[in-house]
PDBQT receptor file of N, H, CA, C and O in Angstrom, charges set to zero:
ATOM      1  N   MET A   1       0.818  -1.181   0.000  1.00  0.00    +0.000 N 
ATOM      2  CA  MET A   1       0.000   0.000   0.000  1.00  0.00    +0.000 C 
ATOM      3  C   MET A   1       0.870   1.256   0.000  1.00  0.00    +0.000 C 
ATOM      4  O   MET A   1       0.580   2.209  -0.723  1.00  0.00    +0.000 OA
ATOM      5  N   GLU A   2       1.907   1.264   0.784  1.00  0.00    +0.000 N 
ATOM      6  H   GLU A   2       2.142   0.489   1.371  1.00  0.00    +0.000 HD
ATOM      7  CA  GLU A   2       2.777   2.438   0.862  1.00  0.00    +0.000 C 
ATOM      8  C   GLU A   2       3.487   2.679  -0.465  1.00  0.00    +0.000 C 
ATOM      9  O   GLU A   2       3.619   3.822  -0.902  1.00  0.00    +0.000 OA
ATOM     10  N   THR A   3       3.937   1.621  -1.098  1.00  0.00    +0.000 N 
ATOM     11  H   THR A   3       3.829   0.692  -0.743  1.00  0.00    +0.000 HD
ATOM     12  CA  THR A   3       4.684   1.792  -2.345  1.00  0.00    +0.000 C 
ATOM     13  C   THR A   3       3.791   2.261  -3.481  1.00  0.00    +0.000 C 
ATOM     14  O   THR A   3       4.199   3.104  -4.281  1.00  0.00    +0.000 OA
ATOM     15  N   VAL A   4       2.587   1.730  -3.563  1.00  0.00    +0.000 N 
ATOM     16  H   VAL A   4       2.256   1.045  -2.914  1.00  0.00    +0.000 HD
ATOM     17  CA  VAL A   4       1.655   2.156  -4.606  1.00  0.00    +0.000 C 
ATOM     18  C   VAL A   4       1.273   3.617  -4.392  1.00  0.00    +0.000 C 
ATOM     19  O   VAL A   4       1.192   4.387  -5.349  1.00  0.00    +0.000 OA
ATOM     20  N   SER A   5       1.040   3.997  -3.142  1.00  0.00    +0.000 N 
ATOM     21  H   SER A   5       1.106   3.371  -2.365  1.00  0.00    +0.000 HD
ATOM     22  CA  SER A   5       0.708   5.375  -2.826  1.00  0.00    +0.000 C 
ATOM     23  C   SER A   5       1.859   6.311  -3.176  1.00  0.00    +0.000 C 
ATOM     24  O   SER A   5       1.630   7.407  -3.688  1.00  0.00    +0.000 OA
ATOM     25  N   ALA A   6       3.091   5.893  -2.906  1.00  0.00    +0.000 N 
ATOM     26  H   ALA A   6       3.278   5.004  -2.490  1.00  0.00    +0.000 HD
ATOM     27  CA  ALA A   6       4.251   6.729  -3.216  1.00  0.00    +0.000 C 
ATOM     28  C   ALA A   6       4.427   6.885  -4.722  1.00  0.00    +0.000 C 
ATOM     29  O   ALA A   6       4.717   7.981  -5.202  1.00  0.00    +0.000 OA
ATOM     30  N   LEU A   7       4.254   5.805  -5.464  1.00  0.00    +0.000 N 
ATOM     31  H   LEU A   7       4.019   4.915  -5.074  1.00  0.00    +0.000 HD
ATOM     32  CA  LEU A   7       4.430   5.861  -6.918  1.00  0.00    +0.000 C 
ATOM     33  C   LEU A   7       3.334   6.691  -7.576  1.00  0.00    +0.000 C 
ATOM     34  O   LEU A   7       3.592   7.407  -8.543  1.00  0.00    +0.000 OA
ATOM     35  N   ALA A   8       2.116   6.597  -7.057  1.00  0.00    +0.000 N 
ATOM     36  H   ALA A   8       1.907   6.015  -6.271  1.00  0.00    +0.000 HD
ATOM     37  CA  ALA A   8       0.998   7.348  -7.629  1.00  0.00    +0.000 C 
ATOM     38  C   ALA A   8       0.907   8.762  -7.063  1.00  0.00    +0.000 C 
ATOM     39  O   ALA A   8       0.111   9.566  -7.548  1.00  0.00    +0.000 OA
ATOM     40  N   THR A   9       1.692   9.072  -6.065  1.00  0.00    +0.000 N 
ATOM     41  H   THR A   9       2.339   8.418  -5.671  1.00  0.00    +0.000 HD
ATOM     42  CA  THR A   9       1.722  10.374  -5.374  1.00  0.00    +0.000 C 
ATOM     43  C   THR A   9       0.328  10.833  -4.965  1.00  0.00    +0.000 C 
ATOM     44  O   THR A   9      -0.079  11.959  -5.250  1.00  0.00    +0.000 OA
ATOM     45  N   VAL A  10      -0.406   9.926  -4.281  1.00  0.00    +0.000 N 
ATOM     46  H   VAL A  10      -0.075   9.011  -4.049  1.00  0.00    +0.000 HD
ATOM     47  CA  VAL A  10      -1.761  10.252  -3.841  1.00  0.00    +0.000 C 
ATOM     48  C   VAL A  10      -1.834  10.579  -2.354  1.00  0.00    +0.000 C 
ATOM     49  O   VAL A  10      -2.789  11.225  -1.922  1.00  0.00    +0.000 OA
ATOM     50  N   GLY A  11      -0.865  10.158  -1.566  1.00  0.00    +0.000 N 
ATOM     51  H   GLY A  11      -0.089   9.633  -1.917  1.00  0.00    +0.000 HD
ATOM     52  CA  GLY A  11      -0.846  10.498  -0.156  1.00  0.00    +0.000 C 
ATOM     53  C   GLY A  11      -1.621   9.567   0.750  1.00  0.00    +0.000 C 
ATOM     54  O   GLY A  11      -1.804   9.879   1.927  1.00  0.00    +0.000 OA
ATOM     55  N   VAL A  12      -2.082   8.435   0.246  1.00  0.00    +0.000 N 
ATOM     56  H   VAL A  12      -1.933   8.182  -0.710  1.00  0.00    +0.000 HD
ATOM     57  CA  VAL A  12      -2.793   7.466   1.076  1.00  0.00    +0.000 C 
ATOM     58  C   VAL A  12      -1.752   6.616   1.790  1.00  0.00    +0.000 C 
ATOM     59  O   VAL A  12      -0.845   6.074   1.158  1.00  0.00    +0.000 OA
ATOM     60  N   SER A  13      -1.883   6.501   3.094  1.00  0.00    +0.000 N 
ATOM     61  H   SER A  13      -2.620   6.941   3.608  1.00  0.00    +0.000 HD
ATOM     62  CA  SER A  13      -0.881   5.782   3.860  1.00  0.00    +0.000 C 
ATOM     63  C   SER A  13      -1.550   5.010   4.986  1.00  0.00    +0.000 C 
ATOM     64  O   SER A  13      -2.617   5.395   5.465  1.00  0.00    +0.000 OA
ATOM     65  N   GLN A  14      -0.917   3.918   5.405  1.00  0.00    +0.000 N 
ATOM     66  H   GLN A  14      -0.051   3.605   5.016  1.00  0.00    +0.000 HD
ATOM     67  CA  GLN A  14      -1.409   3.149   6.546  1.00  0.00    +0.000 C 
ATOM     68  C   GLN A  14      -0.695   3.562   7.823  1.00  0.00    +0.000 C 
ATOM     69  O   GLN A  14      -0.967   3.008   8.888  1.00  0.00    +0.000 OA
ATOM     70  N   GLY A  15       0.198   4.509   7.735  1.00  0.00    +0.000 N 
ATOM     71  H   GLY A  15       0.419   4.959   6.870  1.00  0.00    +0.000 HD
ATOM     72  CA  GLY A  15       0.899   5.005   8.909  1.00  0.00    +0.000 C 
ATOM     73  C   GLY A  15       2.094   4.179   9.349  1.00  0.00    +0.000 C 
ATOM     74  O   GLY A  15       2.551   4.312  10.484  1.00  0.00    +0.000 OA
ATOM     75  N   ILE A  16       2.605   3.330   8.470  1.00  0.00    +0.000 N 
ATOM     76  H   ILE A  16       2.233   3.222   7.548  1.00  0.00    +0.000 HD
ATOM     77  CA  ILE A  16       3.744   2.488   8.846  1.00  0.00    +0.000 C 
ATOM     78  C   ILE A  16       5.075   3.046   8.352  1.00  0.00    +0.000 C 
ATOM     79  O   ILE A  16       6.126   2.460   8.609  1.00  0.00    +0.000 OA
ATOM     80  N   THR A  17       5.039   4.162   7.653  1.00  0.00    +0.000 N 
ATOM     81  H   THR A  17       4.185   4.639   7.444  1.00  0.00    +0.000 HD
ATOM     82  CA  THR A  17       6.270   4.726   7.095  1.00  0.00    +0.000 C 
ATOM     83  C   THR A  17       7.323   5.038   8.160  1.00  0.00    +0.000 C 
ATOM     84  O   THR A  17       8.498   4.767   7.915  1.00  0.00    +0.000 OA
ATOM     85  N   PRO A  18       6.972   5.595   9.336  1.00  0.00    +0.000 N 
ATOM     86  CA  PRO A  18       8.003   5.845  10.354  1.00  0.00    +0.000 C 
ATOM     87  C   PRO A  18       8.676   4.578  10.884  1.00  0.00    +0.000 C 
ATOM     88  O   PRO A  18       9.782   4.637  11.420  1.00  0.00    +0.000 OA
ATOM     89  N   GLU A  19       8.014   3.446  10.735  1.00  0.00    +0.000 N 
ATOM     90  H   GLU A  19       7.115   3.398  10.300  1.00  0.00    +0.000 HD
ATOM     91  CA  GLU A  19       8.567   2.183  11.235  1.00  0.00    +0.000 C 
ATOM     92  C   GLU A  19       9.462   1.483  10.220  1.00  0.00    +0.000 C 
ATOM     93  O   GLU A  19      10.067   0.461  10.541  1.00  0.00    +0.000 OA
ATOM     94  N   LEU A  20       9.558   2.010   9.007  1.00  0.00    +0.000 N 
ATOM     95  H   LEU A  20       9.066   2.841   8.747  1.00  0.00    +0.000 HD
ATOM     96  CA  LEU A  20      10.388   1.392   7.980  1.00  0.00    +0.000 C 
ATOM     97  C   LEU A  20      11.867   1.622   8.268  1.00  0.00    +0.000 C 
ATOM     98  O   LEU A  20      12.244   2.567   8.961  1.00  0.00    +0.000 OA
ATOM     99  N   SER A  21      12.690   0.742   7.723  1.00  0.00    +0.000 N 
ATOM    100  H   SER A  21      12.385  -0.025   7.160  1.00  0.00    +0.000 HD
ATOM    101  CA  SER A  21      14.135   0.913   7.849  1.00  0.00    +0.000 C 
ATOM    102  C   SER A  21      14.593   2.048   6.938  1.00  0.00    +0.000 C 
ATOM    103  O   SER A  21      13.799   2.587   6.167  1.00  0.00    +0.000 OA
ATOM    104  N   TYR A  22      15.876   2.411   7.026  1.00  0.00    +0.000 N 
ATOM    105  H   TYR A  22      16.521   1.974   7.652  1.00  0.00    +0.000 HD
ATOM    106  CA  TYR A  22      16.408   3.456   6.155  1.00  0.00    +0.000 C 
ATOM    107  C   TYR A  22      16.307   3.049   4.688  1.00  0.00    +0.000 C 
ATOM    108  O   TYR A  22      16.064   3.886   3.819  1.00  0.00    +0.000 OA
ATOM    109  N   MET A  23      16.493   1.781   4.425  1.00  0.00    +0.000 N 
ATOM    110  H   MET A  23      16.690   1.101   5.131  1.00  0.00    +0.000 HD
ATOM    111  CA  MET A  23      16.389   1.286   3.054  1.00  0.00    +0.000 C 
ATOM    112  C   MET A  23      14.950   1.397   2.560  1.00  0.00    +0.000 C 
ATOM    113  O   MET A  23      14.717   1.783   1.415  1.00  0.00    +0.000 OA
ATOM    114  N   GLY A  24      14.001   1.067   3.399  1.00  0.00    +0.000 N 
ATOM    115  H   GLY A  24      14.190   0.753   4.329  1.00  0.00    +0.000 HD
ATOM    116  CA  GLY A  24      12.592   1.176   3.039  1.00  0.00    +0.000 C 
ATOM    117  C   GLY A  24      12.162   2.614   2.820  1.00  0.00    +0.000 C 
ATOM    118  O   GLY A  24      11.414   2.911   1.889  1.00  0.00    +0.000 OA
ATOM    119  N   LYS A  25      12.638   3.507   3.681  1.00  0.00    +0.000 N 
ATOM    120  H   LYS A  25      13.246   3.266   4.437  1.00  0.00    +0.000 HD
ATOM    121  CA  LYS A  25      12.324   4.930   3.511  1.00  0.00    +0.000 C 
ATOM    122  C   LYS A  25      12.964   5.473   2.234  1.00  0.00    +0.000 C 
ATOM    123  O   LYS A  25      12.372   6.298   1.538  1.00  0.00    +0.000 OA
ATOM    124  N   GLY A  26      14.154   5.014   1.937  1.00  0.00    +0.000 N 
ATOM    125  H   GLY A  26      14.634   4.344   2.503  1.00  0.00    +0.000 HD
ATOM    126  CA  GLY A  26      14.819   5.431   0.700  1.00  0.00    +0.000 C 
ATOM    127  C   GLY A  26      14.053   4.965  -0.526  1.00  0.00    +0.000 C 
ATOM    128  O   GLY A  26      13.948   5.694  -1.513  1.00  0.00    +0.000 OA
ATOM    129  N   LEU A  27      13.516   3.748  -0.465  1.00  0.00    +0.000 N 
ATOM    130  H   LEU A  27      13.602   3.156   0.336  1.00  0.00    +0.000 HD
ATOM    131  CA  LEU A  27      12.709   3.233  -1.570  1.00  0.00    +0.000 C 
ATOM    132  C   LEU A  27      11.446   4.067  -1.740  1.00  0.00    +0.000 C 
ATOM    133  O   LEU A  27      11.053   4.375  -2.866  1.00  0.00    +0.000 OA
ATOM    134  N   ILE A  28      10.812   4.432  -0.642  1.00  0.00    +0.000 N 
ATOM    135  H   ILE A  28      11.131   4.182   0.272  1.00  0.00    +0.000 HD
ATOM    136  CA  ILE A  28       9.615   5.269  -0.703  1.00  0.00    +0.000 C 
ATOM    137  C   ILE A  28       9.942   6.634  -1.324  1.00  0.00    +0.000 C 
ATOM    138  O   ILE A  28       9.187   7.133  -2.159  1.00  0.00    +0.000 OA
ATOM    139  N   VAL A  29      11.053   7.229  -0.921  1.00  0.00    +0.000 N 
ATOM    140  H   VAL A  29      11.666   6.824  -0.242  1.00  0.00    +0.000 HD
ATOM    141  CA  VAL A  29      11.458   8.523  -1.482  1.00  0.00    +0.000 C 
ATOM    142  C   VAL A  29      11.725   8.403  -2.978  1.00  0.00    +0.000 C 
ATOM    143  O   VAL A  29      11.302   9.258  -3.755  1.00  0.00    +0.000 OA
ATOM    144  N   PHE A  30      12.424   7.347  -3.382  1.00  0.00    +0.000 N 
ATOM    145  H   PHE A  30      12.767   6.652  -2.750  1.00  0.00    +0.000 HD
ATOM    146  CA  PHE A  30      12.706   7.125  -4.799  1.00  0.00    +0.000 C 
ATOM    147  C   PHE A  30      11.421   6.953  -5.600  1.00  0.00    +0.000 C 
ATOM    148  O   PHE A  30      11.283   7.516  -6.685  1.00  0.00    +0.000 OA
ATOM    149  N   LEU A  31      10.477   6.174  -5.066  1.00  0.00    +0.000 N 
ATOM    150  H   LEU A  31      10.588   5.716  -4.184  1.00  0.00    +0.000 HD
ATOM    151  CA  LEU A  31       9.211   5.967  -5.769  1.00  0.00    +0.000 C 
ATOM    152  C   LEU A  31       8.397   7.252  -5.858  1.00  0.00    +0.000 C 
ATOM    153  O   LEU A  31       7.710   7.486  -6.852  1.00  0.00    +0.000 OA
ATOM    154  N   MET A  32       8.472   8.081  -4.826  1.00  0.00    +0.000 N 
ATOM    155  H   MET A  32       9.031   7.890  -4.018  1.00  0.00    +0.000 HD
ATOM    156  CA  MET A  32       7.791   9.379  -4.881  1.00  0.00    +0.000 C 
ATOM    157  C   MET A  32       8.385  10.241  -5.994  1.00  0.00    +0.000 C 
ATOM    158  O   MET A  32       7.655  10.893  -6.740  1.00  0.00    +0.000 OA
ATOM    159  N   TYR A  33       9.695  10.240  -6.097  1.00  0.00    +0.000 N 
ATOM    160  H   TYR A  33      10.288   9.710  -5.491  1.00  0.00    +0.000 HD
ATOM    161  CA  TYR A  33      10.378  11.021  -7.127  1.00  0.00    +0.000 C 
ATOM    162  C   TYR A  33      10.010  10.516  -8.517  1.00  0.00    +0.000 C 
ATOM    163  O   TYR A  33       9.691  11.311  -9.401  1.00  0.00    +0.000 OA
ATOM    164  N   VAL A  34      10.052   9.203  -8.715  1.00  0.00    +0.000 N 
ATOM    165  H   VAL A  34      10.311   8.557  -7.996  1.00  0.00    +0.000 HD
ATOM    166  CA  VAL A  34       9.710   8.623 -10.013  1.00  0.00    +0.000 C 
ATOM    167  C   VAL A  34       8.254   8.903 -10.348  1.00  0.00    +0.000 C 
ATOM    168  O   VAL A  34       7.932   9.215 -11.495  1.00  0.00    +0.000 OA
ATOM    169  N   GLY A  35       7.381   8.798  -9.372  1.00  0.00    +0.000 N 
ATOM    170  H   GLY A  35       7.642   8.545  -8.440  1.00  0.00    +0.000 HD
ATOM    171  CA  GLY A  35       5.970   9.083  -9.613  1.00  0.00    +0.000 C 
ATOM    172  C   GLY A  35       5.724  10.537  -9.950  1.00  0.00    +0.000 C 
ATOM    173  O   GLY A  35       4.815  10.850 -10.720  1.00  0.00    +0.000 OA
ATOM    174  N   ARG A  36       6.516  11.427  -9.388  1.00  0.00    +0.000 N 
ATOM    175  H   ARG A  36       7.254  11.173  -8.762  1.00  0.00    +0.000 HD
ATOM    176  CA  ARG A  36       6.331  12.857  -9.636  1.00  0.00    +0.000 C 
ATOM    177  C   ARG A  36       6.774  13.246 -11.043  1.00  0.00    +0.000 C 
ATOM    178  O   ARG A  36       6.072  13.986 -11.731  1.00  0.00    +0.000 OA
ATOM    179  N   ILE A  37       7.931  12.755 -11.471  1.00  0.00    +0.000 N 
ATOM    180  H   ILE A  37       8.501  12.154 -10.912  1.00  0.00    +0.000 HD
ATOM    181  CA  ILE A  37       8.410  13.147 -12.794  1.00  0.00    +0.000 C 
ATOM    182  C   ILE A  37       7.833  12.272 -13.903  1.00  0.00    +0.000 C 
ATOM    183  O   ILE A  37       7.836  12.669 -15.068  1.00  0.00    +0.000 OA
ATOM    184  N   GLY A  38       7.347  11.104 -13.559  1.00  0.00    +0.000 N 
ATOM    185  H   GLY A  38       7.345  10.781 -12.612  1.00  0.00    +0.000 HD
ATOM    186  CA  GLY A  38       6.724  10.223 -14.539  1.00  0.00    +0.000 C 
ATOM    187  C   GLY A  38       7.707   9.223 -15.115  1.00  0.00    +0.000 C 
ATOM    188  O   GLY A  38       8.844   9.574 -15.432  1.00  0.00    +0.000 OA
ATOM    189  N   PRO A  39       7.278   7.990 -15.249  1.00  0.00    +0.000 N 
ATOM    190  CA  PRO A  39       8.160   6.943 -15.777  1.00  0.00    +0.000 C 
ATOM    191  C   PRO A  39       8.631   7.207 -17.207  1.00  0.00    +0.000 C 
ATOM    192  O   PRO A  39       9.779   6.916 -17.543  1.00  0.00    +0.000 OA
ATOM    193  N   LEU A  40       7.760   7.754 -18.045  1.00  0.00    +0.000 N 
ATOM    194  H   LEU A  40       6.827   7.990 -17.771  1.00  0.00    +0.000 HD
ATOM    195  CA  LEU A  40       8.152   8.012 -19.429  1.00  0.00    +0.000 C 
ATOM    196  C   LEU A  40       9.202   9.108 -19.511  1.00  0.00    +0.000 C 
ATOM    197  O   LEU A  40      10.159   8.997 -20.277  1.00  0.00    +0.000 OA
ATOM    198  N   THR A  41       9.030  10.164 -18.727  1.00  0.00    +0.000 N 
ATOM    199  H   THR A  41       8.252  10.254 -18.104  1.00  0.00    +0.000 HD
ATOM    200  CA  THR A  41      10.008  11.247 -18.708  1.00  0.00    +0.000 C 
ATOM    201  C   THR A  41      11.348  10.750 -18.198  1.00  0.00    +0.000 C 
ATOM    202  O   THR A  41      12.396  11.101 -18.742  1.00  0.00    +0.000 OA
ATOM    203  N   LEU A  42      11.316   9.929 -17.151  1.00  0.00    +0.000 N 
ATOM    204  H   LEU A  42      10.466   9.644 -16.709  1.00  0.00    +0.000 HD
ATOM    205  CA  LEU A  42      12.545   9.361 -16.606  1.00  0.00    +0.000 C 
ATOM    206  C   LEU A  42      13.246   8.478 -17.635  1.00  0.00    +0.000 C 
ATOM    207  O   LEU A  42      14.466   8.550 -17.782  1.00  0.00    +0.000 OA
ATOM    208  N   ALA A  43      12.493   7.654 -18.342  1.00  0.00    +0.000 N 
ATOM    209  H   ALA A  43      11.502   7.596 -18.223  1.00  0.00    +0.000 HD
ATOM    210  CA  ALA A  43      13.086   6.775 -19.354  1.00  0.00    +0.000 C 
ATOM    211  C   ALA A  43      13.701   7.580 -20.497  1.00  0.00    +0.000 C 
ATOM    212  O   ALA A  43      14.783   7.247 -20.981  1.00  0.00    +0.000 OA
ATOM    213  N   LEU A  44      13.017   8.633 -20.926  1.00  0.00    +0.000 N 
ATOM    214  H   LEU A  44      12.138   8.903 -20.532  1.00  0.00    +0.000 HD
ATOM    215  CA  LEU A  44      13.566   9.462 -22.004  1.00  0.00    +0.000 C 
ATOM    216  C   LEU A  44      14.801  10.226 -21.559  1.00  0.00    +0.000 C 
ATOM    217  O   LEU A  44      15.745  10.390 -22.331  1.00  0.00    +0.000 OA
ATOM    218  N   ALA A  45      14.798  10.693 -20.317  1.00  0.00    +0.000 N 
ATOM    219  H   ALA A  45      14.031  10.560 -19.690  1.00  0.00    +0.000 HD
ATOM    220  CA  ALA A  45      15.952  11.444 -19.822  1.00  0.00    +0.000 C 
ATOM    221  C   ALA A  45      17.180  10.557 -19.680  1.00  0.00    +0.000 C 
ATOM    222  O   ALA A  45      18.297  10.991 -19.962  1.00  0.00    +0.000 OA
ATOM    223  N   LEU A  46      16.984   9.330 -19.249  1.00  0.00    +0.000 N 
ATOM    224  H   LEU A  46      16.077   8.977 -19.019  1.00  0.00    +0.000 HD
ATOM    225  CA  LEU A  46      18.119   8.428 -19.051  1.00  0.00    +0.000 C 
ATOM    226  C   LEU A  46      18.563   7.763 -20.347  1.00  0.00    +0.000 C 
ATOM    227  O   LEU A  46      19.731   7.396 -20.480  1.00  0.00    +0.000 OA
ATOM    228  N   GLY A  47      17.654   7.602 -21.302  1.00  0.00    +0.000 N 
ATOM    229  H   GLY A  47      16.706   7.901 -21.194  1.00  0.00    +0.000 HD
ATOM    230  CA  GLY A  47      17.978   6.856 -22.507  1.00  0.00    +0.000 C 
ATOM    231  C   GLY A  47      18.285   7.699 -23.725  1.00  0.00    +0.000 C 
ATOM    232  O   GLY A  47      18.685   7.162 -24.758  1.00  0.00    +0.000 OA
ATOM    233  N   GLU A  48      18.109   9.008 -23.631  1.00  0.00    +0.000 N 
ATOM    234  H   GLU A  48      17.785   9.445 -22.792  1.00  0.00    +0.000 HD
ATOM    235  CA  GLU A  48      18.308   9.859 -24.795  1.00  0.00    +0.000 C 
ATOM    236  C   GLU A  48      19.788  10.048 -25.099  1.00  0.00    +0.000 C 
ATOM    237  O   GLU A  48      20.599  10.331 -24.216  1.00  0.00    +0.000 OA
ATOM    238  N   ARG A  49      20.105   9.885 -26.352  1.00  0.00    +0.000 N 
ATOM    239  H   ARG A  49      19.447   9.655 -27.069  1.00  0.00    +0.000 HD
ATOM    240  CA  ARG A  49      21.480  10.128 -26.805  1.00  0.00    +0.000 C 
ATOM    241  C   ARG A  49      21.450  11.302 -27.750  1.00  0.00    +0.000 C 
ATOM    242  O   ARG A  49      20.687  11.329 -28.715  1.00  0.00    +0.000 OA
ATOM    243  N   ARG A  50      22.273  12.249 -27.465  1.00  0.00    +0.000 N 
ATOM    244  H   ARG A  50      22.893  12.227 -26.681  1.00  0.00    +0.000 HD
ATOM    245  CA  ARG A  50      22.297  13.453 -28.299  1.00  0.00    +0.000 C 
ATOM    246  C   ARG A  50      23.321  13.315 -29.403  1.00  0.00    +0.000 C 
ATOM    247  O   ARG A  50      24.432  12.826 -29.197  1.00  0.00    +0.000 OA
ATOM    248  N   ARG A  51      22.927  13.749 -30.551  1.00  0.00    +0.000 N 
ATOM    249  H   ARG A  51      22.024  14.146 -30.718  1.00  0.00    +0.000 HD
ATOM    250  CA  ARG A  51      23.839  13.743 -31.686  1.00  0.00    +0.000 C 
ATOM    251  C   ARG A  51      24.508  15.101 -31.775  1.00  0.00    +0.000 C 
ATOM    252  O   ARG A  51      23.868  16.139 -31.601  1.00  0.00    +0.000 OA
ATOM    253  N   ARG A  52      25.755  15.080 -32.038  1.00  0.00    +0.000 N 
ATOM    254  H   ARG A  52      26.275  14.238 -32.179  1.00  0.00    +0.000 HD
ATOM    255  CA  ARG A  52      26.474  16.327 -32.251  1.00  0.00    +0.000 C 
ATOM    256  C   ARG A  52      26.594  16.524 -33.749  1.00  0.00    +0.000 C 
ATOM    257  O   ARG A  52      27.243  15.746 -34.448  1.00  0.00    +0.000 OA
ATOM    258  N   GLY A  53      25.963  17.568 -34.220  1.00  0.00    +0.000 N 
ATOM    259  H   GLY A  53      25.435  18.200 -33.652  1.00  0.00    +0.000 HD
ATOM    260  CA  GLY A  53      25.965  17.821 -35.650  1.00  0.00    +0.000 C 
ATOM    261  C   GLY A  53      26.321  19.264 -35.943  1.00  0.00    +0.000 C 
ATOM    262  O   GLY A  53      26.590  20.064 -35.047  1.00  0.00    +0.000 OA
ATOM    263  N   VAL A  54      26.312  19.555 -37.193  1.00  0.00    +0.000 N 
ATOM    264  H   VAL A  54      26.093  18.905 -37.921  1.00  0.00    +0.000 HD
ATOM    265  CA  VAL A  54      26.613  20.903 -37.645  1.00  0.00    +0.000 C 
ATOM    266  C   VAL A  54      25.365  21.750 -37.453  1.00  0.00    +0.000 C 
ATOM    267  O   VAL A  54      24.261  21.339 -37.807  1.00  0.00    +0.000 OA
ATOM    268  N   MET A  55      25.553  22.929 -36.891  1.00  0.00    +0.000 N 
ATOM    269  H   MET A  55      26.450  23.263 -36.603  1.00  0.00    +0.000 HD
ATOM    270  CA  MET A  55      24.430  23.830 -36.677  1.00  0.00    +0.000 C 
ATOM    271  C   MET A  55      24.270  24.735 -37.884  1.00  0.00    +0.000 C 
ATOM    272  O   MET A  55      25.255  25.223 -38.438  1.00  0.00    +0.000 OA
ATOM    273  N   HIS A  56      23.042  24.956 -38.287  1.00  0.00    +0.000 N 
ATOM    274  H   HIS A  56      22.241  24.560 -37.837  1.00  0.00    +0.000 HD
ATOM    275  CA  HIS A  56      22.732  25.854 -39.394  1.00  0.00    +0.000 C 
ATOM    276  C   HIS A  56      21.785  26.919 -38.877  1.00  0.00    +0.000 C 
ATOM    277  O   HIS A  56      20.723  26.616 -38.333  1.00  0.00    +0.000 OA
ATOM    278  N   TYR A  57      22.185  28.175 -39.056  1.00  0.00    +0.000 N 
ATOM    279  H   TYR A  57      23.048  28.421 -39.498  1.00  0.00    +0.000 HD
ATOM    280  CA  TYR A  57      21.331  29.282 -38.642  1.00  0.00    +0.000 C 
ATOM    281  C   TYR A  57      20.488  29.729 -39.823  1.00  0.00    +0.000 C 
ATOM    282  O   TYR A  57      20.969  29.740 -40.956  1.00  0.00    +0.000 OA
ATOM    283  N   PRO A  58      19.243  30.097 -39.576  1.00  0.00    +0.000 N 
ATOM    284  CA  PRO A  58      18.390  30.566 -40.675  1.00  0.00    +0.000 C 
ATOM    285  C   PRO A  58      18.856  31.926 -41.183  1.00  0.00    +0.000 C 
ATOM    286  O   PRO A  58      19.391  32.740 -40.431  1.00  0.00    +0.000 OA
ATOM    287  N   GLU A  59      18.643  32.149 -42.462  1.00  0.00    +0.000 N 
ATOM    288  H   GLU A  59      18.208  31.487 -43.073  1.00  0.00    +0.000 HD
ATOM    289  CA  GLU A  59      19.009  33.431 -43.063  1.00  0.00    +0.000 C 
ATOM    290  C   GLU A  59      17.741  34.133 -43.521  1.00  0.00    +0.000 C 
ATOM    291  O   GLU A  59      16.787  33.499 -43.971  1.00  0.00    +0.000 OA
ATOM    292  N   GLY A  60      17.752  35.424 -43.400  1.00  0.00    +0.000 N 
ATOM    293  H   GLY A  60      18.528  35.939 -43.035  1.00  0.00    +0.000 HD
ATOM    294  CA  GLY A  60      16.592  36.191 -43.849  1.00  0.00    +0.000 C 
ATOM    295  C   GLY A  60      16.961  37.658 -43.998  1.00  0.00    +0.000 C 
ATOM    296  O   GLY A  60      17.935  38.136 -43.416  1.00  0.00    +0.000 OA
ATOM    297  N   LYS A  61      16.170  38.350 -44.779  1.00  0.00    +0.000 N 
ATOM    298  H   LYS A  61      15.379  37.962 -45.251  1.00  0.00    +0.000 HD
ATOM    299  CA  LYS A  61      16.386  39.780 -44.995  1.00  0.00    +0.000 C 
ATOM    300  C   LYS A  61      15.359  40.533 -44.168  1.00  0.00    +0.000 C 
ATOM    301  O   LYS A  61      14.166  40.239 -44.226  1.00  0.00    +0.000 OA
ATOM    302  N   ILE A  62      15.821  41.494 -43.409  1.00  0.00    +0.000 N 
ATOM    303  H   ILE A  62      16.791  41.734 -43.362  1.00  0.00    +0.000 HD
ATOM    304  CA  ILE A  62      14.952  42.297 -42.559  1.00  0.00    +0.000 C 
ATOM    305  C   ILE A  62      14.752  43.642 -43.223  1.00  0.00    +0.000 C 
ATOM    306  O   ILE A  62      15.708  44.347 -43.547  1.00  0.00    +0.000 OA
ATOM    307  N   MET A  63      13.496  43.981 -43.419  1.00  0.00    +0.000 N 
ATOM    308  H   MET A  63      12.719  43.409 -43.156  1.00  0.00    +0.000 HD
ATOM    309  CA  MET A  63      13.187  45.289 -44.029  1.00  0.00    +0.000 C 
ATOM    310  C   MET A  63      12.889  46.277 -42.920  1.00  0.00    +0.000 C 
ATOM    311  O   MET A  63      12.052  46.022 -42.053  1.00  0.00    +0.000 OA
ATOM    312  N   VAL A  64      13.578  47.405 -42.952  1.00  0.00    +0.000 N 
ATOM    313  H   VAL A  64      14.258  47.613 -43.656  1.00  0.00    +0.000 HD
ATOM    314  CA  VAL A  64      13.391  48.443 -41.959  1.00  0.00    +0.000 C 
ATOM    315  C   VAL A  64      12.854  49.680 -42.651  1.00  0.00    +0.000 C 
ATOM    316  O   VAL A  64      13.359  50.080 -43.700  1.00  0.00    +0.000 OA
ATOM    317  N   GLY A  65      11.827  50.289 -42.066  1.00  0.00    +0.000 N 
ATOM    318  H   GLY A  65      11.417  49.964 -41.214  1.00  0.00    +0.000 HD
ATOM    319  CA  GLY A  65      11.343  51.551 -42.584  1.00  0.00    +0.000 C 
ATOM    320  C   GLY A  65      10.137  51.398 -43.365  1.00  0.00    +0.000 C 
ATOM    321  O   GLY A  65       9.602  52.383 -43.873  1.00  0.00    +0.000 OA
TER     322      GLY A  65
């Protein structure tokens, strides 16, 4: 129940969080973070590879007056 609530960031709790070990509390914090930013966003941020390419700036004529 605690883990599902943390992942969904709904705030429903059975009140056992203070009794968890440091590892359990760390897992709850991690799941809260993942639930907040979203699994898809996290996957894209960790899996995205950027290509280094040549930059091209647009050209245009500006008319003044």
